[in-house]
C-alpha positions in Angstrom: 70.4 -23.4 63.8 68.6 -21.5 66.5 69.6 -17.7 66.3 71.9 -16.7 68.9 70.9 -14.4 72.4 72.4 -11.2 71.7 73.5 -10.2 75.4 74.9 -7.6 77.6 76.5 -9.0 80.7 76.1 -6.8 83.7 78.5 -7.8 86.6 80.2 -7.4 89.7 82.4 -9.9 88.9 83.7 -12.1 91.6 83.8 -16.0 91.7 80.4 -17.2 90.7 80.0 -14.4 88.1 83.7 -15.3 86.5 82.0 -19.0 86.4 78.9 -17.7 84.5 80.9 -15.2 82.2 83.3 -18.2 81.2 80.1 -20.1 80.7 78.3 -17.5 78.4 81.6 -17.2 76.1 82.3 -20.8 75.9 78.7 -21.2 74.8 77.6 -21.5 70.8 73.6 -20.0 71.9 74.9 -16.4 72.7 76.6 -13.6 71.7 78.1 -11.1 74.1 78.4 -7.8 72.8 79.8 -6.5 76.3 80.2 -6.7 79.6 79.2 -4.2 82.2 80.6 -3.8 85.4 79.5 -2.1 88.6 80.8 -2.2 92.2 79.1 -5.0 94.7 81.2 -8.2 95.3 84.5 -6.0 95.1 85.6 -2.5 94.2 84.6 -1.3 90.4 88.3 -1.5 89.4 88.8 -5.0 90.8 85.6 -6.0 89.2 86.7 -5.0 85.7 90.3 -6.8 86.4 88.0 -9.9 87.4 85.8 -9.9 84.4 88.2 -9.4 81.7 90.6 -11.9 83.2 87.8 -14.5 83.1 87.1 -13.4 79.3 90.6 -13.7 78.2 90.8 -17.2 79.9 87.4 -18.4 78.0 89.0 -16.8 74.4 86.7 -14.1 74.2 87.4 -10.7 73.2 84.2 -9.2 74.6 84.9 -5.1 75.5 84.5 -4.5 79.3 82.7 -1.0 80.5 82.7 1.1 83.7 79.7 1.7 85.4 78.4 2.5 89.1 80.9 2.8 91.7 77.9 3.4 94.3 74.5 2.5 94.5 71.8 4.3 93.3 71.1 6.2 96.3 74.6 6.6 97.2 74.3 4.9 100.5 76.7 1.7 100.9 75.2 -1.6 102.5 78.1 -3.0 104.0 78.3 -7.0 103.2 81.0 -9.6 104.0 82.7 -10.3 101.0 82.9 -14.1 101.1 85.3 -14.5 97.8 88.3 -13.0 99.5 89.5 -9.4 99.4 89.8 -9.7 95.4 86.5 -11.7 94.9 88.7 -14.5 93.4 90.2 -16.2 96.3 93.2 -14.2 97.2 95.5 -16.1 95.2 97.0 -13.9 92.8 95.6 -15.3 89.5 93.9 -11.7 88.2 96.4 -10.4 85.6 94.6 -9.4 82.6 96.3 -8.0 79.5 93.2 -5.9 78.4 91.8 -2.7 79.6 88.2 -1.5 79.8 86.6 0.7 77.2 86.7 4.4 77.6 82.8 4.7 77.2 80.7 3.9 80.3 78.7 1.5 81.1 75.4 3.3 80.8 76.3 4.8 77.3 77.3 1.4 76.1 73.8 -0.3 77.4 71.6 2.6 75.8 73.7 2.8 72.5 73.7 -1.1 71.9 69.9 -1.1 72.4 69.3 1.9 70.0 71.3 -0.1 67.2 69.5 -3.5 68.1 66.0 -2.8 69.0 64.2 -5.6 70.0 67.1 -7.6 70.0 69.2 -6.7 73.2 68.7 -9.0 76.2 70.6 -8.3 79.6 72.0 -11.1 82.1 72.1 -9.0 85.3 74.5 -10.9 87.7 75.2 -8.0 90.5 73.4 -5.5 91.8 71.3 -3.7 88.9 72.4 -0.2 89.4 73.7 0.2 86.1 70.4 -0.8 84.6 68.9 1.4 86.9 71.1 4.2 85.9 70.5 3.4 82.1 66.4 3.5 83.1 67.1 7.0 84.6 68.7 8.5 81.6 66.8 7.1 78.9 63.6 5.1 79.8 62.2 5.0 76.4 65.2 3.0 74.9 65.6 0.8 77.7 61.9 -0.3 77.0 62.9 -1.5 73.5 65.0 -4.4 75.8 64.1 -7.8 75.0 64.5 -9.4 78.3 66.2 -9.0 81.3 67.5 -11.7 82.9 68.4 -11.5 86.6 70.2 -13.5 89.3 68.8 -12.0 92.2 66.0 -12.1 95.1 65.9 -15.4 97.1 63.1 -16.4 94.8 60.9 -18.5 96.7 63.3 -19.5 99.6 65.2 -17.6 102.1 68.0 -14.8 101.2 71.6 -14.8 102.3 72.3 -11.4 102.8 69.6 -11.3 105.3 67.2 -14.0 106.2 65.0 -12.4 103.6 67.1 -10.4 101.3 69.6 -11.9 98.8 72.7 -10.0 98.5 72.5 -8.5 94.6 68.9 -7.0 95.4 70.3 -6.0 99.1 73.2 -4.3 97.9 70.8 -1.7 95.9 67.5 -2.2 96.4 66.5 1.0 95.1 67.8 0.1 91.6 65.9 -3.2 91.8 62.3 -1.4 92.3 63.3 0.7 89.2 64.2 -1.8 87.3 60.8 -4.3 88.1 58.6 -1.3 87.2 60.2 -0.8 83.5 57.3 -3.0 82.4 59.9 -5.1 80.3 60.1 -8.8 80.3 62.2 -10.0 83.4 63.0 -13.5 84.2 64.3 -13.8 87.8 66.6 -16.5 89.0 66.4 -16.9 92.7 68.8 -18.3 95.2 66.4 -21.1 95.4 67.4 -22.2 92.1 70.7 -22.8 93.5 70.3 -25.2 96.3 72.3 -28.5 96.9 72.0 -30.3 93.9 73.7 -27.4 91.9 76.7 -27.3 94.5 80.1 -28.3 93.7 81.1 -30.5 96.8 85.1 -30.1 97.9 85.8 -33.5 96.3 84.8 -32.3 93.0 86.7 -29.1 93.5 89.8 -31.2 94.1 88.9 -32.7 90.8 88.7 -29.6 89.3 91.9 -28.3 90.6 94.2 -30.7 88.6 91.7 -30.5 85.5 91.7 -28.0 82.6 93.0 -24.6 82.9 89.3 -23.1 83.3 88.5 -25.8 86.0 91.6 -25.0 87.7 90.8 -21.1 87.7 87.3 -21.7 89.1 88.7 -24.3 91.7 91.0 -21.7 92.9 88.7 -18.5 92.6 86.1 -20.2 94.9 88.6 -21.4 97.7 88.0 -18.6 100.1 84.4 -19.0 99.3 84.8 -22.9 100.3 86.3 -22.0 103.5 83.3 -19.6 104.5 81.2 -22.4 103.6 82.9 -25.0 105.6 82.6 -22.6 108.5 78.9 -22.9 108.1 78.7 -26.9 108.1 78.7 -27.0 104.0 81.9 -28.4 102.6 81.0 -27.5 98.9 80.4 -24.2 96.8 77.3 -22.6 95.3 77.7 -20.5 92.1 74.3 -18.9 91.7 75.3 -16.4 88.9 76.4 -19.7 86.9 73.1 -21.5 87.6 71.3 -18.1 86.2 73.5 -18.3 83.2 73.0 -21.8 82.8 69.0 -20.9 82.3 69.8 -18.4 79.7 72.3 -20.5 77.5 71.0 -24.3 77.9 67.7 -23.9 76.1 66.3 -27.2 77.6 67.6 -26.3 81.8 64.3 -24.5 82.8 61.6 -27.0 83.1 59.2 -24.3 84.9 58.5 -20.8 85.2 55.8 -19.0 87.6 54.3 -15.8 86.6 54.3 -12.9 89.4 54.1 -9.4 90.3 57.4 -8.7 92.4 57.5 -6.1 94.8 61.1 -4.8 96.3 60.8 -3.6 100.0 63.1 -0.4 99.7 62.0 1.4 103.0 64.9 0.7 105.9 64.1 -2.2 108.3 64.5 -5.7 108.5 62.9 -6.3 105.3 64.9 -4.0 103.2 65.9 -6.0 100.0 63.3 -8.5 100.3 61.2 -9.2 97.0 57.8 -10.3 97.5 56.3 -12.3 94.6 52.4 -12.3 94.4 51.8 -15.6 92.4 49.6 -14.7 88.9 45.9 -16.5 89.9 46.5 -17.1 93.2 43.7 -15.5 95.9 45.3 -14.2 99.3 43.4 -13.9 102.1 43.6 -10.3 102.4 43.9 -8.9 98.9 42.7 -9.3 95.6 44.2 -11.4 92.6 46.9 -9.8 91.2 46.5 -7.9 88.1 49.3 -7.7 85.6 52.8 -9.7 86.4 55.9 -8.1 85.6 58.5 -11.2 86.3 58.7 -14.9 85.5 60.4 -16.9 88.3 62.3 -19.8 87.7 60.5 -22.3 89.7 61.6 -25.6 88.7 65.2 -26.6 86.6 67.5 -29.4 85.9 69.5 -28.8 89.0 71.1 -32.3 89.2 72.7 -32.0 86.0 74.1 -28.7 86.7 77.5 -29.5 88.0 78.4 -31.9 85.2 77.0 -29.4 82.5 79.1 -26.7 83.5 82.4 -29.1 83.8 81.8 -30.3 80.0 81.7 -26.4 79.2 84.9 -26.1 81.2 86.9 -28.9 79.4 85.8 -27.5 76.0 89.3 -26.6 75.4 88.9 -30.6 75.3 90.7 -32.7 77.9 93.6 -34.7 76.5 92.5 -38.6 76.2 94.9 -41.7 76.0 93.4 -45.1 75.5 94.9 -48.2 76.7 93.4 -51.2 75.4 93.7 -55.0 74.4 90.9 -54.9 72.0 88.4 -57.6 71.8 84.8 -57.3 71.3 83.7 -55.2 74.0 86.6 -52.9 73.3 85.8 -52.8 69.9 82.4 -51.1 70.7 84.2 -49.3 73.4 86.2 -47.6 70.9 83.3 -46.5 68.2 82.0 -44.8 71.4 85.3 -42.9 71.9 85.8 -42.2 68.5 82.3 -41.0 68.0 82.2 -38.6 70.9 83.7 -34.9 70.9 84.0 -34.5 74.4 87.9 -35.1 74.6 90.7 -34.8 72.8 91.9 -38.5 71.6 95.7 -38.1 71.5 96.6 -41.6 71.7 95.8 -45.3 71.4 97.7 -47.9 73.1 97.7 -51.6 73.2 98.7 -54.4 75.9 98.6 -58.0 75.6 95.0 -59.2 77.4 92.1 -60.7 75.7 94.6 -61.6 72.8 98.3 -61.6 71.9 100.1 -58.4 71.5 100.5 -58.8 68.0 96.7 -59.2 67.4 95.5 -56.6 70.0 98.0 -54.1 67.9 96.3 -55.7 64.9 92.7 -54.7 66.0 93.8 -51.5 67.3 95.7 -50.2 64.6 92.8 -50.9 61.8 90.1 -50.1 64.1 91.7 -46.5 65.0 93.1 -45.9 61.5 89.7 -46.9 59.8 87.4 -45.2 62.0 88.8 -42.4 63.4 91.6 -41.0 61.3 95.5 -40.3 62.1 95.5 -40.8 65.7 98.7 -42.3 66.7 98.6 -45.7 67.8 101.4 -47.5 69.9 102.2 -50.9 70.5 102.8 -51.8 74.0 103.7 -54.8 76.6 103.4 -58.2 75.3 103.5 -59.9 78.4 102.8 -58.7 82.5 105.6 -57.7 84.7 106.6 -60.9 86.0 104.1 -63.7 84.9 103.4 -65.4 81.6 100.7 -64.0 79.5 96.9 -65.2 80.1 94.3 -64.9 77.4 90.4 -64.7 76.8 90.3 -66.3 73.2 87.6 -68.6 74.0 85.3 -65.5 74.6 86.5 -63.2 71.9 87.5 -65.4 69.2 91.3 -66.2 68.3 91.5 -63.0 66.8 90.2 -60.8 69.5 87.3 -59.9 67.2 85.1 -62.9 66.5 85.1 -64.4 63.1 86.1 -60.7 61.6 89.3 -61.0 59.2 91.1 -57.6 59.0 91.6 -57.0 55.0 94.6 -56.0 53.7 95.3 -52.5 54.5 98.3 -49.6 54.2 97.9 -48.4 57.6 101.3 -48.0 60.0 102.0 -48.2 63.7 103.1 -44.9 64.7 105.4 -46.6 67.4 106.6 -49.8 68.7 106.8 -48.3 72.5 103.5 -47.2 74.1 105.2 -46.5 77.2 107.6 -43.9 75.6 104.6 -42.8 73.4 102.4 -42.1 76.4 105.2 -40.1 78.2 105.7 -38.0 75.0 102.1 -36.9 75.2 101.8 -36.4 78.8 104.9 -34.0 78.4 103.3 -32.1 75.4 99.9 -31.6 76.6 98.9 -28.2 78.3 96.3 -29.9 80.6 96.9 -32.8 82.6 95.6 -35.9 80.8 92.8 -38.6 81.1 94.1 -42.3 80.7 91.0 -45.0 79.7 92.4 -48.4 80.5 90.7 -51.3 79.0 93.1 -54.0 79.6 95.7 -55.0 82.2 97.5 -52.1 83.6 101.0 -53.3 82.5 101.7 -50.4 80.1 100.7 -48.0 83.2 102.8 -49.4 86.1 105.5 -49.7 83.4 105.4 -46.0 82.7 105.5 -45.0 86.5 108.3 -47.0 86.9 110.6 -45.6 83.9 109.0 -41.9 84.3 107.9 -41.2 87.9 107.1 -37.7 87.1 104.3 -38.6 84.6 102.2 -39.4 87.5 102.1 -35.3 87.7 100.8 -34.9 84.6 97.5 -37.0 84.6 94.4 -36.0 86.0 92.7 -39.4 86.6 92.9 -43.1 85.1 89.6 -44.5 84.4 89.9 -48.4 84.5 88.2 -51.4 83.3 89.2 -53.4 86.0 88.7 -55.3 89.2 85.6 -56.4 91.1 84.2 -54.8 94.2 83.4 -57.8 96.1 86.4 -60.3 95.3 84.6 -62.4 92.7 85.8 -63.1 89.7 85.4 -63.9 85.8 88.6 -65.8 85.0 88.6 -67.5 88.2 86.0 -67.5 91.0 88.0 -64.7 92.9 89.4 -62.5 90.2 88.2 -60.3 87.3 90.4 -61.1 84.2 92.3 -57.7 83.6 93.2 -57.8 87.5 94.1 -61.2 87.1 96.5 -61.2 84.0 98.7 -59.0 85.9 98.0 -58.2 89.4 101.5 -56.8 90.0 100.7 -53.9 87.6 97.5 -53.2 89.2 99.2 -52.9 92.5 102.0 -50.7 91.3 98.9 -48.3 90.1 97.0 -48.5 93.7 100.4 -47.7 95.3 101.3 -44.7 92.9 98.9 -42.2 94.5 97.3 -41.3 91.0 93.3 -41.2 91.4 91.7 -44.3 89.7 88.1 -44.8 89.0 87.7 -48.3 88.9 84.9 -49.6 86.3 84.0 -53.1 88.2 83.4 -56.2 86.4 79.6 -56.3 87.3 79.1 -53.3 85.4 79.8 -55.3 82.1 76.6 -57.6 82.8 74.5 -55.2 83.9 74.8 -52.8 81.0 74.8 -55.7 78.5 73.3 -55.0 75.1 71.6 -57.0 72.9 73.3 -57.9 69.8 70.1 -57.4 67.5 69.8 -54.0 68.8 73.6 -52.9 67.9 73.1 -54.6 64.3 69.7 -52.8 63.8 71.7 -49.5 64.8 74.7 -50.2 62.3 72.8 -52.0 59.4 73.7 -50.9 55.9 77.1 -49.5 57.2 80.5 -50.8 56.8 80.9 -50.9 60.7 77.8 -53.1 61.2 79.1 -55.6 58.4 81.9 -56.3 60.6 80.0 -56.6 63.5 77.9 -59.4 62.1 81.2 -61.2 62.0 82.8 -59.9 65.0 79.7 -61.3 66.9 79.9 -64.8 65.0 82.7 -65.4 66.9 81.8 -64.1 70.4 80.9 -66.0 73.2 80.2 -64.9 76.9 78.1 -67.0 78.6 77.8 -64.4 81.4 76.3 -61.9 79.2 74.0 -64.8 77.7 73.0 -65.9 74.2 72.5 -62.9 71.9 73.7 -60.2 74.1 77.3 -58.5 74.5 79.0 -57.7 78.1 79.5 -54.1 77.9 82.7 -54.1 80.2 84.8 -51.6 78.6 82.0 -49.1 77.1 81.2 -48.4 80.8 84.7 -46.8 81.0 84.2 -44.2 78.4 80.6 -43.7 79.3 81.9 -42.6 82.9 84.0 -40.3 81.2 81.8 -38.5 78.6 78.4 -39.0 80.8 79.0 -39.2 84.4 75.5 -38.6 85.2 74.7 -42.1 84.2 76.6 -43.1 87.3 77.2 -43.0 91.2 80.7 -42.5 91.7 81.4 -44.2 95.5 84.6 -43.1 97.0 86.7 -46.3 98.3 90.1 -47.9 98.9 91.4 -50.4 96.8 93.6 -53.7 97.3 94.7 -56.5 95.1 96.1 -60.0 96.1 99.3 -61.0 94.2 99.9 -64.2 96.1 97.5 -67.2 96.5 94.3 -65.7 95.4 95.8 -64.1 92.2 94.1 -60.9 91.1 91.6 -60.8 93.6 90.4 -57.3 94.5 88.4 -55.5 96.9 86.9 -52.1 96.5 85.6 -50.8 100.0 83.7 -47.6 100.3 85.7 -45.4 102.5 84.6 -41.6 102.6 88.5 -41.0 102.9 89.5 -43.3 100.2 91.8 -42.2 97.7 89.8 -44.0 94.8 86.7 -44.4 93.5 84.2 -47.1 91.8 81.2 -46.6 89.5 77.9 -48.0 90.0 75.1 -47.4 87.2 71.9 -45.7 88.0 69.6 -47.0 85.4 70.6 -49.8 83.3 68.1 -49.3 80.6 68.9 -45.4 80.7 72.3 -46.6 80.2 71.4 -49.1 77.2 70.1 -46.2 75.3 72.9 -43.8 75.7 75.6 -46.4 74.9 73.4 -47.1 71.6 72.8 -43.4 70.6 76.8 -42.7 71.4 77.7 -45.5 69.3 75.5 -44.7 66.7 74.8 -41.1 66.8 
């Protein structure tokens, strides 16, 4: 295992600092030895409270030390606080239990470096006054720092405090100049690394506000920032400190750095706080080539992955997951992916009549869950739609639902005969709202909402493999199978107000997998032996000879790998009359739902195989 970075975080903790601190605290690539705070976004006392609240929320006991109350020169540079008066959205969410340490920040920094020469890295998320004071107090000890990471400067782009100066440098430019001239390795992550691909838009913030405790905390802490940004025509928030922390904690996140000589302007005037980067090896018209460089400037990173990566960490107290399925062949493969994933806290597997009868779907789910996952509760659900006779797809999945495979005798026992009450019990006991993934008709979910309307408040999202986008079908020319089986249930869920991510029919065919590829990856395993018999009884003309249409696998992949899909906001409707089960998912920016589309089918096929057989 790679050795952890031993880090000190230096912060003026407001919303984006808190996002970064939590990211570090939840990461297994760094060890936080302590956090030093200084005045910047907010007062020193408020910064300390904000920092301790973030650490406590992340489950970290890292100590916090008080540092500078004023810039190095003593001259304050007034800046508008975009995070609100308390730096955390003015929502009364800061109530830490702990207190700062007695030792001051400067002495802590120096003592820690002395005890670990050449090992300590400092992540500077605010004005670097504490670092400059430590340099002034004991320069030789500070020369033993392994590296300083700085969220500061505009990088190679514009500033935010002024057109040319970034906030952290502008608040204490003389301190930044002292740091640059120390002579230790410095990595700069400028504002240009926090442009649009890294922004969290208003829709994502709304989703986060219904997510894990950490997600809700960050969504609330940045609400004043969102107001400010919307005033500038940008319905999104930026988290530059979290981007900077990502450069440290994710080894593959930074793709390119540029070696430079950085010069900080400290003279009064319009360019105060600007940092000029002279690139190594570049000849400028009016001056010779730059000699010794003093900074590495991050110039390329995997920005488009940032929001998803960050939220995966924020859900590391795993979001509860409930699976409601009618196990046929593709359900079996989807369940294998879900069982292999460590991203979510699987609490319950429920069954519903669909591909085959409720007795058969329950027998399949019970065996697959207990055999390949362990002691996860399995509950038997509805055997018929809300108001219609049952329809099955045994002509596709085989009489048992899993081809020609015969489940061997076993001692596994069903945990409940009432899936609806089991779902409700889970929703009432979990700390965070749960995700429900449905792979069959929505009968159980509609019944849940009818019996227990309050259950809706405990669901963050439903990912439903159901419907078609354009009114076409696979069981009839106009209806997708799950929608056709129980259109009244789908209609009830659409009307419930719960957010649904639709995994439409065409994705299954777009994401088909070769049976040979699946069998090759699983060869020599008990699961692989089972699949040989499962595939022997599987027939789906739409998938093509030798292929499996991965309808249901897209639902779990959309949860664990959202970066593989485009999420299109839409409206949803289903016909419960003459054109039974006919659905339309119409793109609409004001719609309450989403449907997904695959970005790259070849890449997704690779991801599915890797997730199924890690």
